[in-house]
Every structure is written in C-alpha cells, then in structure tokens.
N, C-alpha and C positions, 0 to 999 in steps of 0.2 A: 504494500499500500504506499502511496506517496504521502509526503508530509502535507498537512493541511494548514492554510493560513488561519490564525486564531482570530476569526471574526465570525459573529453570528451565532446561530443556535446549534446546540448539541442535544439530541434527545436519545436517552438510553432506555431501552425497555428490556427487562429481564423476563424471559419467556419460560413458562413451565418449570418453575423451580420446585419439583415435586420431591419430597423426602429430604429437603435440605436441613431440617432441624436436627437430623441425626447423621449429617455428613462427617466423614473422617478425613481422608487425604485427598488433596487436589494436586496432581502431579503433571507438570508440563511435558507433553509428548515431544519426541524428537523433531516432529514436523511443525511444532507450534511457534513459528516465527512470525513477527509482525513489525513492519518497519525495519529499523536497523537493529532492534533489540533482540536479545536471545533469552532463553529460559534461565531463571534463577535455579541454583542447585538446591536439591532437597525438597521434600513435600512440605505443605502447609497443613497443619492439623487444626480442624475446627470441630469442637464437640468430640463425641466418641461413637464409633460403630456405624454401620451402614454405608451406602454408597450414594453418589450424586447422579442425577439425571437432569435433562432439560437443556435448553439453549437460551443464551442471552443475546438479544438483538440490540445493537447500538445504532440508532439512526442519527446521522450527522448532517446537519444543514450548513452548507458553506455559502458565504456571501462574497463570492469572487466571480469574475467574468461578467456577462451581461444580465444574468438573472440568478435568483436563488436556486440552489440544487441540493439534493439529498443523496447520501450513500448510507450503507449499513455494514456493520461488523457483527460478528457472532462469537460468543463465548459458549462453546459446546462442552458441557460438563461430562458427557459420555466419552468423548475422545480427548478431553483436556486440551482444547485448542482455542485460540483467540485469533480469528481470521476475518478477512473481508467477506461479507455475505454474497453469495452467488447462487441463484439469480436474485436480484432485488430491483423492483420498479418503484421509482420515486413517485409519491402522490402529487397532486396539484399543489403549486406554490406560487407566490407572487412572481410575475413575469419580469420584474426588474429587481435590482439589489435593494432589499429593504431589511434593516436590522429588526430583530425580534425584541419583544418586551417580556418574554418568558413563556413557559410551557406548563401545562398541568395534565396529569393523567387521572381519569375519573373511573373508579370502579373496575380497573384493569380491562376496560372495554373501549374507552375513548380517549383520544389525545387532542388537546386544544392548544393552539399556538396563536399568540397575539403579536402583530407586527406594528411597527411605529408609525405606519400610515393609517392606523385605526381600523384594521381588518383582523378578523379572527377566522382561522382555518380549523376545521374539525376533522378528525379521522377515526374510523372505526378500526379496531385492532383484531386481526385474525390470529387466534390463539394457537393455531396449528402451524401456520407458515411465518407468522410475524409480519405479514403484509399489512399495508395501510390503504384504506379506501375512504373517499370523502363521505362525511355524513351529509344528509340532505340540506340543501339551501346554502351551502358555503360558497364563497366566504361571506361573513357578516361584516358589514361596513359601517362607517360613520361613528366610530368609537374614539374620536379625538386622536390623541397621540399614541394610544395603545401602549401604555407605560408598563403596566403590571397585570398579572392574571392570577387567580386562585379559585379554588372550589371548596365547598364545605366537605367535611370528611365523608358524609353519607352519599356524596355525589348528586344531590338534588339541584344545586344552584352553582352557577358560574358568575364570577365577578371580574370586571375589567376596570382599570383606573386610567384617567387622563391627567397627567401631572401638570399640564399647562392650564387647565381650568379647575382642577380639583374634583371634577365629576367622577362618579362611580356608576358603571353600567351593571345591571343585574339581569340574569337570565335563568329561566328554568331549563333543566337538561331533560329532554324527552327520552323515551325508551329507545328511539332509533339514533340517539345522539344529536339530533337537531336541537336548536335553541329557540326559546320563545322569550322575548323581552318581557320583563316584569313591568315596564313602563318607562316614564321619563327618567333620565339619570338623576342620581342623588348627589346633592352638593355636600362635599366633605368639610368645607371650611378651611382646607389646607391644600397644598399642592401635592396631591397624593401620588407618591412615587413607588410605594411598595405595599402590597396587600397580604394579609394573613388571617386566618380564622383560629379560634381556640380549638382545642381537641374534640369538643363535642358539637362544634358547629353552631353555637348559640350566638356568637358575636363575630363581627368583622372589624379588623383593625387596619388603619392606614397610617403610614409614616411618610415623612418628607424626604427620606433618603439621606445621603451624606450631609452632615451639618444640620440636620432636621431638628427643630425644637418643639414640635407638637405631634400629637397622636390624635387621630379621629377614631371614635368608637361608635359602632352601630349594632343594635339588636337585629338579628335576622329572624323575620317572621316565619314560623313554620308553614309549610304548604305553599305559601305564595312567594316567599323570598324577598318581600318588601323590606327595605332597610329603614330603621327608625333610629335617629341620632339619640345617643344616650345624653341625658341632662348634664349640662356642663361642657359638652363637646364644642371645640376641640380642647384637649388637655395639654398642659405645658409639661411635656416629657421629652427629654433629648435622647432619642434613639434613631438610628438609621434603618434598623431592620428588626422585626419581631417574628418569632416563630412559636407555635403552640406545641404542647406535648399531649399525648392521647387521653389523659384523664380529664382534661379540661380545667385543671386546678391552677395551672401556671402558664405564663408566657415568658420566653427568653428574649432578651434584647441586647443589641450592641450599638454603639454610637459611631464606630469607625475611626475614632480618634483617641480613645482611651483604652488602656490594657485591663479591660473588665468585661464581664458578662453580667447583665442584670437578670434576676429572677423575680418576676412580678406575680403576685397573687391576684386572682381574678375574683372580684366581688360579684354578688348576685345581680348587681346592675350592669356588670361588664367592665366597670372601672378597674384599672390595674394599679397596684402600688407595690413598691419593693418589699420583699419579705425581709425578716431580720437578717442582718449581716450582708445583704445585697447592696451594692454590686460586689461581685467576687473577682479577685485579682487573677489575671492571666499572665503568662510569660511574655506575650507580645500582643500588639494591638490587633484584635480581630477585625478584618474587613468583611468577613462572611462567616456563616456558621451553618451547621446541619444537625438535625436532631435524629437520634436512632428511632426506628419504627416502634420499638417497645416502650419508648418514652423515658427510659432510665438514664440515657446518656446524651450529652450535647458536646459538639466538637467545634473548636475555634480554629479558623484558617486566617493566617496573617497576610497571605498574598505576596510574601517576599521570599526569604530563603530559609526561614525556620520551620521545623516540622510541625505538623498538625498537633493540636492539644485536645485531650479528651477529659470530660468531667462527668462524675456520676451525680445523679439527682436524688436527694432524699425525698421520697413521696410525701412524708409527713410534715417536713419543715421547709422544703424548698432549698435547702443548703446544698451547695456544690462542693465536691471534693475531687481532686485529681485522680484520674484513673492510673493504675500502676503502669509505669513505663512512659507516661506522658511527659514531654512531647515524644511522639512516636518516630524513632529514627528511620529515615528513608521515605516517610510519608509526607512529601512536600506537595501540597495541592492548594490551589486557590479557589476551587469550586468542587463540590462533592454532593452526591446523593446516594442513598442506600436503595437496594432492592427490597421488596416488601418483607422478605424473610429476614432481613438484617444481617445476613451472612457475608454480603459483599458491599463494599462501598466503592462506587465508581468515582474517580477523581481526575480532574484536569490538572496536570502538574504545572508548577510555577514556572513561567517562561525563562527565568534566569537560572533555573535548576536543570531542567530537561524538557524538551518538547515532546511530551507523551500524554497518553490517556489510557486508562485501564482500570481493572478491578483490584481492590485491596481486601484481604481476608479480615473478617471481624468476628470476635468472640462475643456472642450475644449475652453471655453471663458476666463477663468481666469488663466488656467495653473496649478491650485492647484491639487496636487496629494494626496490622502488619502487612508486609508485602506478600501478595499472593504469588504463586509460582507461574501464573500465566504471564506471557510476555506482553508488555504494554505496547500501545500502538501510536499512530500518527496523531499529531497535535490538532485537536478540534478547537472550538471556541464558543464563547457565549453560554447561554443557559442550557440546562438539561433536566430531564425528569426520569425517574426510575420506577418501574412497576413489575410485579410478578404476574405473568399472563396465564397461569395455570387455570384461572377461572374465567378467562376470556372466551367469547363464543367461537 
C-alpha cells in the first residue's frame, strides 16, 4: 500500500469480532506486511484461552486529487494479516475535495459522515462483506459548516453542529438508515465546534473547541429528539472536548492547553460540575482523548512525541488513577478509537514519530495498551470511527 497524505477522513470498521472476549495470541503471519513495516517479534497475549475470528475493515477517505476517495484495509484475525482490502468499491462521496467534520457509527448498521460544506452522507454496512451502500435520500444538505457529528448511544437520533452560527441540527434515524429532520435547527448560544452525549443519551453537550470557554447543554426529548436548553445555558466551563462514559454518571473533559483531565459529575438536570479532586494531572497536555467501551478507562493523547497515557475511573467517586505502565511505550498516537469489544485500539501515529496507522492490543481488565503484532500501515488522516459488525445485517 502506498503512503497516504494525512488529510481528511479515516473510518475504521471492525467486522465480526466474534469470540474476542476470550482471545489469546494474535501472531503476525509471514505474509502480513503493510507499507514498509514488518511484523513485530513474539505474540501479543490478551485474556486467556480461545481463538480469534473475524475481519476488521478500515475505510480510509483521502482528500487528494480532484475529489474525495475511499480505500479499505483489512485486519483478518483468522490469518493474522493486515492488508489492503480487495475487492472494495468506494461508496458515493463529494465530487470535489471537501474536508470532513467527523463520523459516527450507529448500532453497527450505519455510518454517517458530515462534511464542511454542510452535507451528510450515510451508508449501510454489510456485515458479511464490509461493503458500504448509500442509505436513502443522501446526501443531506444545508447543515451550515458541518463542524461536528454525534448520535445518542441507542442510535435513535443524529446531531450535527455548525460552528459558524452555533446551530445544532437534529434528525431521527429511521430503520433503513435514512434521516428525518426533527425541525428547525436549535440555537446553542455558543460557536458549537464539538458534540457529545452522556452515556445514557439523556443530554447533548456542545463545546467551542480549542480555547473554548463555554459549554451548551440540552435535554434530549425521548421519541422525538427535540432539544431543550437546560436552564442557565450556556455555562462558563473551559473545555475544548467532552466525552461520556457508558453509565451516564460522568463526562470527561480536556481544554487542550493544560496538563489535566476533568471528570464532571452529571446532575439530574444535565448540568456538569467537577468531582472532588478534579481536574486530574496528566504527564502531558492532552489535545485529544478516547474512552474505553467498558467505561472504566480514559486515554490522553498529546499529539506530539510522548506516548499515550491511560487512567482508570473509579465508578463510585469519579477519581482517576494512572493505569500500570502509563505512559505506554511505543504507543504514540494523536487520534484513536476502540472496536466495540475493546480489545483493539486503532491509532493514527504522531506524524513526527512515524507515518503509520494500525491496531494496538488492549487488556480490557487492566486498561494496558500495547503494540499488537500486526504490522501497521500507511498514514491516513482526519477523523475515524470504529465498530464491531458482528450484529450488522
């Protein structure tokens, strides 16, 4: 595979990760080469007993040439190889080079991508082949700058922000993946640059991105998806990004300028406040973060040359403590997402370290992230999302 320019969207989809909770050794086969990298020596042990099956599809959207394009890579757990997918037919994309504002995978069935020209493309995922086909009525247009995108955990609603006006667009997600507008866009009162929901999908949070000083909070109306601003909105909270964990008790936050991670408790009204001892000190300034699917761990990415850091969350108090071995030697990434099993973290390596992309093995009990034995690949760019397709149609 040729090296890719680091611009645009990277969409990673983990397909049919059946039996992964009991996987043992993943060993790179002699033919598992990717780019200029070779296999690491020795197996990576995750958990105990059993074997691994399934294939990981990595969909990479490049923003070079005359228009956006997409290719795919596969991580085959049966043959222990990480190679370029063949055959793969790219779905419909913008016909000119348009940067993306993010991606979201919904219920392992659909993928939605928002582009900065205010359009949203939606794709249905084939759980057997990994192929993508358009959902009805795409693309959806008129969404302002198309800055950020997210969905509630249950996959009922899709939200898109426009940072130039602060508007937030809401859609219901239909059974065929098509979208129905909830109505007129909702005014956030801030320049909404990043969206996130809590782990139960009760509240939607918007931040202003880097150097942001406010957070907008909305209650999500069940069934309809209508957004209602929480009393006091917007709130003076200096974070650039927020992420939830699956219990709905806490939100994690970073500001992009301080060596800390905030842990906010969520009140019944949706208002967030720091828990005792928050914010928690990190070794470097996190410019991004990722939360493990089990909600027990949060990882800080500095985007420079330092390894990724990992912290365990106390479910009762919200206190963070460093995971053993953190920062993790050799795990130098500036963007990362987990597959739904939590056994693999896919990371885009820091450009000043190595131009690579690939999976990192993760212990779901301890939170330790280590180098997988699969050879990494060419350097993609931009945002990406990860999902287990074993439940896809």
